[in-house]
C-alpha positions as CSV (number, residue, x, y, z in Angstrom):
1,M,181.5,165.7,3.7
2,A,182.0,165.9,-0.1
3,E,179.0,165.9,-2.4
4,I,177.7,162.6,-3.5
5,R,177.5,162.1,-7.3
6,L,176.7,159.4,-9.7
7,A,179.8,157.7,-10.9
8,R,180.8,154.9,-13.2
9,L,184.1,153.0,-13.0
10,E,185.4,152.5,-16.5
11,Q,187.2,149.3,-17.2
12,G,190.9,149.7,-17.2
13,Q,190.9,152.8,-14.9
14,T,190.8,151.0,-11.6
15,K,192.0,147.6,-10.4
16,I,189.5,145.6,-8.4
17,K,190.9,143.6,-5.5
18,N,189.0,141.2,-3.3
19,V,189.6,141.4,0.5
20,P,188.7,138.6,3.0
21,I,185.5,139.4,4.7
22,A,183.4,138.1,7.6
23,V,179.8,137.1,6.7
24,T,177.0,137.3,9.3
25,P,174.3,134.6,9.5
26,E,172.0,137.1,7.7
27,G,174.4,137.1,4.8
28,F,175.6,140.7,5.3
29,W,179.3,141.6,5.4
30,C,181.1,143.0,8.3
31,C,184.2,145.2,8.5
32,P,187.5,143.5,7.6
33,S,190.1,143.7,10.3
34,P,192.3,146.8,10.2
35,V,195.4,144.7,9.5
36,V,193.8,143.1,6.4
37,F,192.7,146.5,5.2
38,Q,196.1,148.2,5.7
39,K,197.9,145.3,3.9
40,T,195.5,145.7,1.0
41,L,196.1,149.4,0.7
42,N,199.8,149.2,1.2
43,K,200.5,146.2,-1.1
44,P,203.4,147.2,-3.3
45,K,202.9,147.2,-7.0
46,P,205.6,145.4,-9.0
47,A,207.7,147.8,-11.1
48,S,207.8,147.1,-14.8
49,L,210.8,147.9,-16.9
50,P,210.5,149.2,-20.5
51,P,211.4,146.5,-23.1
52,K,214.8,146.4,-24.6
53,I,215.3,146.5,-28.4
54,L,218.3,144.9,-30.0
55,V,219.4,146.6,-33.3
56,E,221.9,144.7,-35.4
57,T,224.4,146.6,-37.7
58,K,227.2,145.6,-40.1
59,P,230.8,146.7,-39.4
60,T,231.8,149.8,-41.4
61,P,235.2,150.2,-42.9
62,V,237.4,152.9,-41.4
63,A,237.7,154.8,-44.7
64,D,234.0,155.0,-45.1
65,R,233.3,156.3,-41.7
66,K,231.7,159.7,-41.5
67,P,232.2,162.4,-38.8
68,R,230.2,161.7,-35.7
69,A,228.4,165.0,-35.8
70,A,227.1,164.4,-39.3
71,A,226.0,160.9,-38.4
72,V,224.1,162.3,-35.5
73,R,222.4,164.8,-37.7
74,D,221.4,162.1,-40.2
75,D,220.1,160.0,-37.4
76,D,218.1,162.9,-36.1
77,R,216.7,163.5,-39.5
78,K,215.9,159.8,-40.3
79,G,214.8,159.0,-36.8
80,N,217.2,156.0,-36.5
81,A,219.4,155.0,-33.7
82,D,223.0,156.2,-33.5
83,T,225.1,153.6,-35.3
84,S,228.3,155.6,-35.7
85,G,230.2,153.9,-32.9
86,Y,233.7,152.7,-33.9
87,G,233.4,149.0,-34.7
88,A,230.1,148.6,-32.8
89,S,228.1,145.6,-33.9
90,E,225.2,145.8,-31.5
91,V,223.5,148.7,-29.8
92,V,220.9,148.4,-26.9
93,H,218.2,151.0,-26.8
94,R,215.3,151.4,-24.3
95,A,212.0,152.1,-25.9
96,S,210.2,155.2,-24.7
97,R,207.2,154.6,-22.5
98,P,203.9,154.9,-24.4
99,K,201.9,158.1,-23.6
100,V,198.7,157.5,-21.7
101,E,196.1,159.8,-20.5
102,K,197.0,161.3,-17.1
103,M,194.7,160.2,-14.3
104,P,194.8,160.0,-10.5
105,R,196.1,156.7,-9.1
106,K,193.2,154.7,-7.7
107,I,193.1,151.3,-6.1
108,A,189.5,150.0,-5.8
109,I,188.7,147.3,-3.3
110,E,185.4,145.5,-3.3
111,F,183.7,144.5,-0.1
112,G,180.6,142.5,0.6
113,E,178.3,140.2,-1.3
114,A,177.7,141.8,-4.7
115,G,174.8,139.4,-5.4
116,T,172.6,140.8,-2.6
117,S,173.6,144.5,-2.6
118,D,171.5,147.0,-4.4
119,I,173.9,150.0,-4.4
120,K,177.6,150.6,-4.5
121,V,179.4,153.3,-2.5
122,V,182.7,154.4,-3.9
123,L,185.0,156.2,-1.4
124,V,187.7,158.3,-2.9
125,G,190.5,159.0,-0.5
126,K,192.9,161.9,-0.5
127,Q,195.8,159.5,-0.6
128,G,195.0,158.6,-4.2
129,F,193.0,155.3,-3.9
130,S,189.4,154.4,-3.8
131,V,187.3,151.8,-2.1
132,K,184.1,150.4,-3.6
133,L,181.6,149.1,-1.1
134,S,178.7,146.7,-2.1
135,V,176.0,147.7,0.4
136,H,172.3,147.8,0.8
137,K,170.3,151.0,0.4
138,H,167.8,150.4,3.2
139,V,170.5,149.6,5.7
140,L,172.3,152.9,5.1
141,M,169.1,154.9,5.2
142,E,167.9,153.3,8.4
143,N,171.2,154.0,10.3
144,S,172.5,157.2,8.8
145,T,170.6,160.5,8.5
146,F,173.2,161.6,6.0
147,F,172.6,158.7,3.7
148,A,168.9,158.9,4.2
149,I,168.9,162.5,2.8
150,K,171.2,161.8,0.0
151,L,169.6,158.5,-1.1
152,S,166.0,159.5,-0.7
153,D,165.7,160.7,-4.3
154,H,168.7,158.9,-5.8
155,E,168.0,156.4,-8.5
156,G,171.5,155.4,-9.6
157,S,173.4,152.2,-8.6
158,S,176.6,153.9,-7.6
159,L,177.5,156.7,-5.2
160,E,180.9,158.4,-5.0
161,I,182.1,160.3,-2.0
162,G,185.3,162.2,-2.7
163,D,188.1,163.6,-0.6
164,C,187.6,161.2,2.3
165,E,190.1,162.0,5.1
166,D,190.0,158.5,6.7
167,V,188.8,155.9,4.2
168,E,189.8,153.0,6.4
169,I,187.6,154.2,9.4
170,Y,184.9,155.2,7.0
171,V,184.7,151.6,5.7
172,E,184.6,150.3,9.3
173,T,181.9,152.7,10.3
174,V,179.7,151.7,7.3
175,G,180.3,148.1,8.2
176,L,179.1,148.7,11.8
177,M,175.6,149.4,10.3
178,Y,175.4,145.7,9.8
179,C,176.8,144.7,13.2
180,K,174.3,143.7,15.9
181,E,177.0,143.4,18.7
182,M,178.6,146.8,18.3
183,K,179.8,147.0,21.9
184,Q,181.7,143.7,21.6
185,W,183.4,144.9,18.4
186,L,184.4,148.2,20.0
187,M,185.9,146.4,23.0
188,K,188.6,145.1,20.7
189,Q,189.7,148.6,19.7
190,N,191.7,151.2,21.5
191,V,190.6,154.7,22.6
192,S,192.4,156.4,19.7
193,R,190.6,154.2,17.1
194,V,187.2,154.7,18.7
195,L,187.7,158.4,18.5
196,R,188.3,158.2,14.8
197,I,185.1,156.0,14.4
198,L,183.2,158.6,16.5
199,K,184.3,161.4,14.2
200,V,183.1,159.5,11.0
201,A,179.9,158.5,12.7
202,E,179.3,162.1,13.6
203,C,179.7,163.1,9.9
204,L,177.2,160.3,8.8
205,D,174.9,161.1,11.7
206,F,175.0,157.5,12.7
207,K,173.3,157.8,16.1
208,S,173.6,154.2,17.4
209,C,177.3,154.1,16.6
210,M,177.9,157.5,18.3
211,Q,176.1,156.2,21.4
212,S,178.1,153.0,21.5
213,C,181.3,155.0,21.1
214,L,180.3,157.3,24.0
215,E,179.5,154.2,26.2
216,Y,182.9,152.8,25.4
217,L,184.7,156.1,26.2
218,E,182.8,156.4,29.5
219,A,184.0,153.0,30.7
220,A,187.5,152.6,29.1
221,P,190.6,154.0,30.8
222,W,192.3,157.0,29.2
223,I,196.1,156.6,29.2
224,G,198.1,159.8,29.7
225,D,197.2,163.4,29.5
226,E,197.4,163.6,25.8
227,E,194.8,160.9,25.2
228,E,192.5,162.5,27.8
229,E,192.8,165.8,26.0
230,K,191.8,164.2,22.7
231,V,188.7,162.5,24.3
232,I,187.6,165.7,26.0
233,T,188.0,167.8,22.8
234,S,186.0,165.2,20.8
235,I,183.2,165.1,23.4
236,L,182.9,168.8,23.7
237,R,182.4,169.0,20.0
238,L,179.5,166.7,20.2
239,Q,178.0,168.6,23.2
240,S,176.9,171.4,20.9
241,E,174.9,169.0,18.8
242,G,172.6,167.8,21.6
243,I,174.3,164.4,22.1
244,G,174.2,163.0,25.6
245,V,177.9,163.3,26.6
246,S,177.5,164.1,30.3
247,P,178.3,160.6,31.5
248,V,181.8,160.9,29.9
249,L,182.4,164.5,31.1
250,K,181.6,163.5,34.7
251,R,185.0,161.9,34.8
252,V,186.7,165.3,34.6
253,S,184.1,167.7,36.0
254,A,181.8,167.7,39.0
255,N,178.3,168.8,39.3
256,V,178.9,170.6,42.6
257,S,179.3,174.3,42.0
258,K,182.4,175.0,44.2
259,P,183.8,171.9,45.7
260,H,187.5,172.7,45.3
261,N,188.1,174.8,48.5
262,D,186.6,172.3,50.9
263,T,188.3,169.4,49.1
264,L,191.7,171.1,49.3
265,S,191.2,171.9,53.0
266,H,190.2,168.2,53.6
267,I,193.3,166.9,51.7
268,I,195.7,169.1,53.7
269,E,194.1,168.2,56.9
270,L,194.4,164.5,56.1
271,V,198.1,164.8,55.3
272,L,198.8,166.9,58.4
273,R,197.1,164.4,60.7
274,S,198.5,161.2,59.3
275,N,200.5,159.1,61.7
276,E,202.1,156.9,59.0
277,E,205.5,158.5,58.4
278,R,206.2,157.2,54.9
279,G,202.8,157.8,53.5
280,R,202.7,161.3,55.0
281,R,206.2,162.2,53.6
282,E,205.3,160.9,50.0
283,M,202.0,162.7,49.9
284,K,203.5,166.0,51.1
285,L,205.8,165.8,48.0
286,V,202.9,165.0,45.7
287,V,200.7,167.8,47.0
288,L,203.6,170.3,46.8
289,R,204.3,169.3,43.2
290,L,200.6,169.5,42.2
291,L,200.2,172.9,43.7
292,R,203.2,174.1,41.8
293,E,201.6,172.9,38.6
294,N,198.4,174.7,39.4
295,Q,200.2,178.0,39.5
296,N,201.0,177.7,35.8
297,V,197.3,177.4,34.9
298,P,195.9,180.9,34.0
299,S,192.5,180.0,35.5
300,H,194.2,179.3,38.9
301,A,195.0,183.0,39.5
302,S,191.5,183.8,40.8
303,S,191.6,181.0,43.4
304,A,195.1,181.6,44.6
305,D,194.1,183.9,47.5
306,I,191.5,181.3,48.7
307,C,194.2,178.6,48.6
308,N,196.6,180.7,50.6
309,E,193.9,181.3,53.2
310,I,193.4,177.6,53.6
311,I,197.1,177.0,54.1
312,Y,197.4,179.9,56.7
313,S,194.5,178.4,58.6
314,S,196.4,175.2,58.8
315,C,199.5,177.1,59.9
316,R,197.7,178.7,62.8
317,S,196.3,175.4,63.9
318,C,199.7,173.8,63.9
319,L,201.3,176.7,65.7
320,T,198.6,176.5,68.4
321,S,199.2,172.8,68.8
322,L,203.0,173.3,68.9
323,L,202.7,175.9,71.6
324,F,200.5,173.6,73.7
325,L,203.0,170.8,73.4
326,F,205.9,173.1,74.5
327,Q,203.9,174.2,77.5
328,Q,202.9,170.7,78.4
329,A,206.5,169.5,78.2
330,A,207.9,172.4,80.3
331,E,205.3,172.1,83.1
332,T,205.4,168.4,83.7
333,D,207.9,165.6,84.4
334,F,209.2,165.3,80.9
335,S,211.1,162.1,81.5
336,D,208.0,160.1,81.9
337,R,206.4,161.2,78.6
338,I,209.4,162.0,76.5
339,E,208.7,159.7,73.6
340,P,205.1,160.6,72.7
341,V,205.7,164.4,73.2
342,V,208.8,164.4,71.1
343,K,206.9,162.5,68.4
344,Q,204.1,165.1,68.4
345,I,206.5,168.0,68.5
346,T,208.4,166.5,65.6
347,L,205.2,166.0,63.6
348,E,203.9,169.6,64.1
349,A,207.4,171.1,63.3
350,D,207.5,169.0,60.1
351,N,204.0,170.1,59.2
352,L,204.9,173.7,59.6
353,S,208.0,173.3,57.5
354,W,205.9,171.8,54.7
355,L,203.3,174.6,54.9
356,L,206.0,177.2,54.9
357,E,207.6,175.5,51.8
358,I,204.2,175.7,50.0
359,L,203.8,179.4,50.9
360,A,207.4,180.3,49.9
361,D,206.9,178.5,46.6
362,R,203.8,180.6,46.0
363,Q,205.6,183.8,47.1
364,A,203.1,184.2,49.9
365,A,205.2,183.5,53.0
366,D,205.5,187.1,54.3
367,E,202.6,186.7,56.8
368,F,204.2,183.5,58.1
369,A,207.3,185.4,58.9
370,V,205.2,187.9,60.9
371,M,203.4,185.0,62.8
372,W,206.7,183.3,63.6
373,S,208.5,186.4,64.7
374,K,205.7,187.2,67.2
375,H,205.8,183.8,68.9
376,Q,208.1,185.0,71.6
377,E,206.4,182.7,74.2
378,L,207.3,179.7,72.0
379,A,210.9,181.0,71.7
380,A,211.1,181.4,75.5
381,L,209.9,177.8,76.1
382,H,212.3,176.6,73.5
383,G,215.3,176.7,75.9
384,K,213.5,174.8,78.6
385,L,213.1,171.6,76.5
386,P,215.8,169.1,75.8
387,I,217.5,169.7,72.5
388,V,216.5,166.4,71.1
389,S,212.9,167.4,71.2
390,R,213.1,171.0,70.0
391,Y,215.8,171.1,67.3
392,R,213.4,170.5,64.5
393,V,211.6,173.7,65.3
394,S,214.8,175.6,64.5
395,C,214.5,174.2,60.9
396,I,211.5,176.5,60.5
397,T,213.6,179.5,61.5
398,A,216.4,178.4,59.2
399,R,214.0,178.1,56.2
400,L,212.7,181.6,56.8
401,F,216.3,183.0,56.8
402,V,217.0,181.1,53.6
403,G,213.8,182.5,52.0
404,I,214.7,186.1,52.9
405,G,218.2,185.6,51.7
406,K,216.9,184.3,48.3
407,G,214.2,186.9,48.0
408,E,211.4,184.3,48.2
409,L,209.7,186.5,50.8
410,L,210.1,190.2,51.6
411,P,208.9,191.0,55.1
412,A,209.1,194.5,56.5
413,K,212.1,195.8,58.3
414,D,210.6,195.5,61.7
415,T,209.6,191.9,61.0
416,R,213.1,191.0,59.9
417,K,214.6,192.6,63.0
418,L,212.1,190.9,65.4
419,L,212.7,187.6,63.7
420,L,216.5,187.8,64.3
421,H,216.1,189.0,67.9
422,T,213.6,186.3,68.7
423,W,214.8,183.2,66.9
424,L,218.5,183.6,66.0
425,E,219.8,182.6,69.5
426,P,217.6,179.4,69.6
427,L,218.9,178.6,66.2
428,I,222.5,179.0,67.3
429,N,221.8,176.8,70.3
430,D,220.5,174.0,68.1
431,Y,223.0,174.5,65.3
432,S,225.2,171.5,66.2
433,W,222.2,169.1,66.3
434,L,220.9,170.5,63.0
435,R,224.2,169.8,61.3
436,H,224.5,166.2,62.5
437,S,220.9,165.0,62.9
438,C,218.9,166.7,60.1
439,G,219.7,165.1,56.8
440,S,218.2,167.9,54.6
441,F,220.1,170.6,56.4
442,D,222.4,172.6,54.1
443,R,224.9,174.5,56.3
444,K,226.2,176.7,53.5
445,V,222.8,177.8,52.3
446,V,221.5,178.5,55.8
447,E,224.6,180.5,56.8
448,E,224.3,182.5,53.6
449,G,220.6,183.2,54.3
450,I,221.2,184.3,57.9
451,G,224.0,186.6,56.8
452,R,222.0,188.2,54.0
453,T,219.0,188.7,56.4
454,I,221.3,190.5,58.9
455,L,222.7,192.7,56.1
456,T,219.2,193.9,55.1
457,L,218.9,195.8,58.4
458,P,220.2,199.3,59.2
459,L,223.9,199.5,60.0
460,E,223.3,200.0,63.7
461,D,221.2,196.8,64.0
462,Q,223.8,194.9,61.9
463,Q,226.5,195.9,64.4
464,S,224.5,194.8,67.4
465,I,223.7,191.3,65.9
466,M,227.2,190.8,64.5
467,L,228.8,191.5,67.8
468,T,226.5,189.1,69.6
469,W,227.3,186.4,66.9
470,L,231.0,187.1,67.2
471,S,230.9,186.4,70.9
472,S,229.1,183.1,70.4
473,F,231.3,182.0,67.5
474,L,234.5,182.6,69.5
475,K,233.2,180.4,72.3
476,V,231.8,177.4,70.4
477,G,233.3,177.6,66.9
478,D,231.8,175.1,64.5
479,S,228.7,174.7,66.7
480,C,227.7,178.2,65.7
481,P,226.8,179.4,62.2
482,N,229.8,180.7,60.3
483,L,228.9,184.3,59.3
484,Q,232.3,185.5,58.3
485,T,231.2,186.6,54.8
486,A,228.5,188.8,56.3
487,F,230.9,190.0,58.9
488,E,233.3,191.2,56.3
489,V,230.6,193.1,54.5
490,W,229.5,194.7,57.7
491,W,233.2,195.5,58.5
492,R,233.7,197.3,55.2
493,R,230.4,199.2,55.5
494,T,231.4,200.3,59.0
495,F,235.2,201.1,58.7
496,V,236.3,201.2,55.1
497,R,233.5,203.2,53.3
498,P,233.3,206.0,55.8
499,Y,237.1,206.5,55.4
500,V,236.7,206.6,51.6
501,E,233.9,209.1,51.9
502,T,236.0,211.3,54.3
503,Q,238.9,211.2,51.8
504,G,236.5,212.2,49.0
505,S,235.2,215.1,51.0
506,I,238.8,216.3,51.7
507,H,239.7,216.0,48.1
508,Q,236.6,218.1,47.2
509,Q,237.7,220.8,49.7
510,D,241.2,220.9,48.2
511,C,239.8,221.3,44.8
512,S,237.6,224.2,45.9
513,I,240.6,226.3,47.1
514,I,242.4,226.1,43.8
515,P,242.2,229.5,42.1
516,Q,240.1,229.6,39.0
517,F,241.4,231.6,36.1
518,E,239.2,233.0,33.4
519,P,240.3,232.3,29.8
């Protein structure tokens, strides 16, 4: 806040304008509306053109005319206008603007009832205008600690505050010192404007106004992340000054020390156990997106491991449930209970696919590949169930192959080998159903992932798997994954490159028998 000093407005330096005001029953003025205030400040000033002077001259004979250069020098010497034009009878000149003392542009606006006020506060804005307020000394001192200190030993009738950043809001804040129903007045404002008022009230140490602004911010909705960030920044600034801001901060922070882990586990559990298909599908997308956003926050790194543990706990629960459903379906008369069992198997398979997607996105799915590759009992039961009830389980296998092919997870060699030996055959058996019944199934991506996973193994293992695939492909054709690209790579590794290496070794032997001559 700039220093307050005694000031006197000289007549002619500022232009006083009257602005419509609202008068309370007590006779005090209240703040003008923001629209009226802005119109007053922004009212255009009519431009004035310098006067024109008409100078009459007599025609000059051609013989008596002097050279133009000489005429200009005479005019410069005599200070007259240039009248050497050929046959000119009238010349129009614009008089030069009179020199005045340079001073900053100011627009003074008078508020309030001048007859009852005992002091005038002049606010000088950085935009080059000033506002003169007719106010009452005791009102300012009772409401503002800042004014109480400055006015305690001040005997003048005018106070000037220079370099005000927000004159408009400053005027409104001073006017609120006269307002008995401050809450009702603030209700007509938006959050952005209340934050501006709060900032000025903080500078003036206007406690009641600050408290009313905080009550407004605690109850009003904050629209968008940007506005919420502005509110929190303003509130945190006040927290260091001992102002009670906790009711506002409770909207974005909890008093519980570590509630996040239990809350996340509860959210995931609710989503996994939901029986409403549309709501479950939409919330899975929302949670997945929010977890991705959390990974971009630096403070989230410390809790990443805990989050992964929660997800893996859910994975183990879903795997146990899925195995139980497979056992139940294989041991009983399936035809009597086909619909409820298929529905539960589909639900658990979809849940596992969602959890795997979260882990792959967090680059933490290696352990899932280990768990899935070791579920040989589940793979053995897979062939005993009708394809209509089991094919969604193969979506999990396909997603693992895609992840390995894209480098989203990097399981060990033994895990990759066991995964192929355990789950590639069930995937091939369900491939036709996956292509025609699973809308999100991308055949090209899946086939590329399977091929790349095979090619990460040692050449001997590649050969064993490729020959098994070739036998299936030649029997069922399009009902089997098309791994021709991977087959060609394996072929070149097996037949072409050894030949090249052999030719290279023969060439080296031939070179070694060429006699070497010393220079």
